[in-house]
C-alpha positions in Angstrom: -27.6 36.0 -73.4 -29.2 32.5 -73.2 -32.9 32.5 -72.4 -32.4 29.5 -70.2 -29.6 28.8 -67.8 -28.7 28.1 -64.2 -26.5 30.5 -62.3 -24.6 30.1 -59.0 -24.7 32.5 -56.2 -21.1 32.6 -55.1 -22.0 33.9 -51.6 -24.4 31.1 -50.7 -23.6 28.3 -53.3 -27.2 28.3 -54.3 -28.2 27.6 -57.9 -30.9 29.8 -59.5 -32.9 28.6 -62.5 -33.6 31.2 -65.2 -36.2 30.4 -67.9 -37.5 33.5 -69.7 -39.8 31.3 -71.8 -42.1 30.9 -68.8 -43.0 34.6 -69.1 -44.9 33.5 -72.3 -47.4 31.4 -70.3 -50.9 32.6 -71.4 -53.7 33.6 -69.2 -56.1 30.7 -69.1 -59.7 31.3 -70.2 -62.2 30.5 -67.5 -64.4 28.4 -69.9 -61.5 26.2 -71.1 -59.4 23.7 -69.3 -56.2 22.5 -71.0 -56.0 19.5 -68.7 -59.4 18.0 -69.3 -59.3 14.6 -71.1 -59.3 15.1 -74.9 -58.2 18.8 -74.9 -55.6 19.8 -77.5 -52.9 19.4 -74.8 -54.0 16.1 -73.2 -55.0 12.9 -74.9 -58.1 10.9 -73.8 -57.3 9.2 -70.5 -58.9 7.5 -67.6 -56.0 6.8 -65.2 -53.4 9.4 -64.1 -51.2 10.5 -67.0 -47.8 12.1 -67.3 -47.4 14.8 -69.9 -44.6 17.3 -70.7 -44.8 20.8 -69.1 -45.5 23.2 -72.0 -43.5 25.9 -70.3 -40.7 24.0 -68.5 -38.3 25.7 -66.2 -35.9 22.9 -67.0 -35.5 20.8 -70.2 -33.1 18.3 -71.7 -30.4 20.0 -73.8 -26.7 20.4 -73.5 -24.9 18.6 -70.7 -25.0 20.7 -67.5 -21.3 21.5 -67.4 -20.2 24.3 -65.1 -18.7 27.3 -66.9 -16.9 30.1 -65.1 -16.3 33.4 -66.7 -14.9 35.1 -63.6 -14.6 34.6 -59.9 -18.3 35.6 -59.4 -19.8 34.2 -62.6 -20.5 30.5 -62.7 -23.3 28.9 -64.6 -24.4 25.7 -66.2 -26.7 24.9 -69.2 -30.3 24.7 -68.4 -30.9 21.0 -68.1 -33.6 18.8 -66.5 -37.1 17.6 -66.8 -40.5 19.1 -66.0 -43.7 17.1 -66.3 -47.3 17.3 -65.2 -49.2 14.5 -63.7 -52.9 14.9 -64.4 -54.7 13.0 -61.7 -58.2 12.3 -63.1 -60.5 13.2 -66.0 -62.9 14.7 -63.5 -62.4 18.5 -63.8 -63.6 19.6 -60.4 -62.3 16.8 -58.3 -59.6 17.3 -55.6 -56.8 15.1 -54.3 -58.7 14.4 -51.1 -61.8 13.3 -53.2 -59.8 10.6 -55.0 -60.0 7.0 -53.8 -57.0 5.3 -52.3 -56.5 3.2 -55.4 -56.6 6.4 -57.6 -53.9 8.0 -55.4 -51.9 4.8 -55.6 -51.9 5.2 -59.4 -50.5 8.7 -58.9 -47.8 7.2 -56.7 -47.1 4.8 -59.5 -46.4 7.7 -61.9 -44.0 9.2 -59.4 -42.2 5.9 -59.0 -42.0 5.4 -62.8 -40.5 8.9 -63.2 -38.0 8.3 -60.3 -36.7 5.1 -62.0 -36.6 6.8 -65.4 -34.8 10.0 -64.2 -32.3 7.9 -62.3 -31.0 6.5 -65.6 -29.9 10.0 -66.6 -26.6 10.6 -64.8 -27.0 14.3 -65.2 -30.2 14.3 -63.1 -29.4 14.6 -59.4 -32.7 15.1 -57.7 -36.4 14.5 -58.5 -39.2 16.3 -56.8 -42.9 15.2 -57.2 -45.2 17.8 -55.8 -48.6 19.3 -55.9 -49.6 23.0 -55.3 -53.3 23.3 -54.5 -55.0 26.7 -54.3 -54.2 30.2 -55.3 -52.3 31.0 -52.1 -49.5 28.7 -53.2 -49.5 29.8 -56.8 -51.7 27.1 -58.4 -53.2 28.5 -61.6 -55.2 25.6 -62.9 -58.2 24.1 -61.0 -58.1 20.6 -62.7 -56.4 18.3 -60.2 -52.8 17.8 -61.1 -49.3 17.8 -59.8 -45.8 18.3 -61.2 -42.4 16.5 -61.3 -39.1 18.3 -61.5 -35.8 16.6 -62.3 -32.9 18.8 -61.3 -29.3 18.7 -62.6 -28.1 19.6 -59.1 -29.2 18.8 -55.6 -31.3 21.8 -54.4 -29.6 23.7 -51.6 -32.1 22.7 -48.8 -31.7 19.0 -49.7 -28.0 19.3 -50.0 -27.8 20.7 -46.5 -30.0 17.9 -45.2 -27.8 15.3 -46.9 -24.6 16.9 -45.5 -26.2 16.8 -42.0 -27.2 13.2 -42.1 -23.7 12.2 -43.5 -22.0 14.0 -40.6 -24.4 12.4 -38.1 -23.8 9.0 -39.6 -20.0 9.5 -39.4 -20.3 10.4 -35.7 -23.0 8.0 -34.6 -23.0 5.2 -37.2 -26.8 5.5 -37.5 -29.5 7.3 -39.4 -30.2 10.8 -38.2 -33.8 10.6 -39.4 -34.5 7.3 -37.6 -33.0 8.6 -34.4 -35.1 11.8 -34.7 -38.3 9.7 -35.2 -37.5 7.6 -32.1 -37.0 10.8 -30.0 -40.3 12.3 -31.2 -42.0 9.0 -30.3 -40.5 9.1 -26.8 -41.5 12.7 -26.1 -44.9 12.4 -27.9 -45.4 16.2 -28.0 -45.6 17.0 -31.7 -47.1 13.8 -33.2 -50.2 14.3 -35.2 -50.7 10.6 -36.1 -48.9 7.4 -36.2 -49.4 3.7 -37.0 -47.2 0.7 -37.6 -45.8 2.1 -40.8 -45.5 5.9 -40.4 -45.4 8.9 -38.2 -46.8 12.3 -39.0 -45.7 15.2 -36.9 -45.0 18.9 -36.8 -41.2 19.0 -36.2 -39.5 20.7 -33.3 -37.9 23.0 -35.9 -41.0 23.8 -38.0 -40.7 27.1 -40.0 -44.5 27.6 -40.4 -47.3 26.8 -38.0 -48.6 23.9 -39.9 -45.7 22.2 -41.6 -46.5 18.5 -41.3 -43.8 15.9 -42.1 -44.7 12.3 -42.7 -41.9 9.8 -42.2 -41.9 6.0 -42.8 -40.8 4.3 -39.7 -38.7 2.0 -41.8 -35.5 3.4 -43.4 -36.2 3.7 -47.1 -34.7 6.0 -49.7 -37.3 5.9 -52.5 -41.1 5.4 -52.7 -40.7 2.4 -54.9 -38.9 0.6 -52.0 -42.0 0.9 -49.8 -44.5 -1.9 -49.4 -48.0 -1.5 -50.6 -49.1 -1.5 -47.0 -46.8 1.4 -46.2 -48.1 3.3 -49.3 -51.7 2.7 -48.2 -50.8 4.2 -44.9 -49.2 7.3 -46.6 -52.3 7.7 -48.8 -54.9 7.6 -46.1 -52.9 9.7 -43.7 -52.0 12.4 -46.2 -55.7 12.7 -47.2 -56.8 12.9 -43.5 -54.1 15.6 -42.7 -55.4 17.8 -45.6 -59.0 17.3 -44.5 -58.0 18.1 -40.9 -56.3 21.3 -42.0 -59.5 22.3 -43.7 -61.4 21.6 -40.5 -58.9 23.6 -38.4 -59.3 26.7 -40.6 -62.9 26.0 -41.5 -62.1 26.5 -45.2 -60.6 24.8 -48.2 -56.9 25.6 -47.5 -54.2 26.1 -50.1 -51.3 23.6 -49.5 -48.2 22.2 -51.1 -47.6 18.4 -50.9 -44.1 17.3 -51.8 -42.2 13.9 -51.8 -38.6 14.1 -50.6 -36.5 11.1 -51.6 -32.8 10.4 -51.8 -30.7 12.4 -54.3 -30.0 10.5 -57.5 -26.6 9.5 -58.8 -25.0 10.9 -55.7 -22.5 9.2 -53.4 -23.8 8.6 -49.9 -27.4 9.3 -50.8 -28.5 6.0 -49.2 -28.3 7.7 -45.9 -31.3 9.9 -46.8 -34.6 8.9 -45.3 -37.8 9.5 -47.4 -40.5 11.8 -46.2 -43.6 13.7 -47.3 -44.1 17.3 -46.4 -47.5 19.1 -46.3 -47.2 22.8 -46.0 -49.9 25.5 -45.8 -49.3 29.2 -45.5 -52.5 29.5 -43.6 -51.7 30.7 -40.0 -55.3 31.3 -38.8 -58.8 31.3 -40.2 -58.3 34.8 -41.8 -54.6 35.3 -42.4 -51.7 33.8 -44.3 -48.1 33.6 -43.2 -46.4 36.0 -45.6 -42.6 36.1 -45.7 -41.3 39.5 -44.6 -37.9 41.2 -44.7 -36.4 39.0 -42.0 -37.3 35.8 -43.7 -36.5 36.9 -47.3 -33.3 38.7 -46.4 -31.8 36.3 -43.8 -33.7 33.0 -44.2 -34.4 33.4 -40.4 -38.1 32.3 -40.0 -40.4 33.7 -37.4 -43.2 31.3 -36.5 -46.2 32.6 -34.6 -47.1 29.2 -33.1 -45.1 26.6 -31.2 -45.0 23.2 -33.0 -46.5 21.6 -29.9 -49.5 23.9 -29.9 -50.1 23.3 -33.6 -49.7 19.6 -33.3 -52.2 19.4 -30.5 -54.8 21.4 -32.5 -54.3 19.3 -35.7 -54.2 16.0 -33.7 -57.7 16.8 -32.3 -59.0 17.2 -35.8 -57.5 13.9 -36.9 -59.5 11.9 -34.4 
């Protein structure tokens, strides 16, 4: 059996990535950081740097051709890219501690990777993201993020793309843009907005503090944004994370992800870029843990209406 492959669930059409090599990841010594400048794993650096993931879930190999060995057994070769972006040579810094210019340099690494990955016709989606804190699985303190390049469109993104295609066919307009306009008219869930972007907790939020940040202008990729738009993203994302810390009176764990159009996919220009900031924190003492209903049926139970959460977070933004 291959130690790395991607298998399809025939009941849901989801793809599951298997990478047994990741079990070999060592426990990190508390007195050693592999991401510090000049360590055996990272060369000397000053500005943000992209480096290969030593234990990748996906890596370039055989072309990801689908192989079926029965009605219920479809798989493809493990294929893709996994990188780290080390933000700074300051070991105990945080994303929110970095200057706007330093975060723009991180954005530049994301944009470089997006352009590079798009040249590989086998890569269908790129996800730049950061997991910060133990509650979302971060194992290294040194400030860093990751970039995944997938040989398929992940199921959640595929469902979004299908929805916007159907909406466009029916209404001849962007579903995201129309949704943003409606949220502006109702003004119930908006956390912050300026001329370039709108940050909100959507009507359909799965978790109490899922914050989506949309550009008001329809763009597919970050590199299509103006510097002014990127500056708005940077300052707003930092302020949202600071405000979440203030809401919960602690340094919260969070995931920050950039959702762009799928790559090398027909109709992907209908997709509208957005950032998502998610924390599992539901109150000052407790996390939102997924129970049997969520894990078994993907039916989420949210203990707070988005309007309530948006109002609490909005007060902390001011």
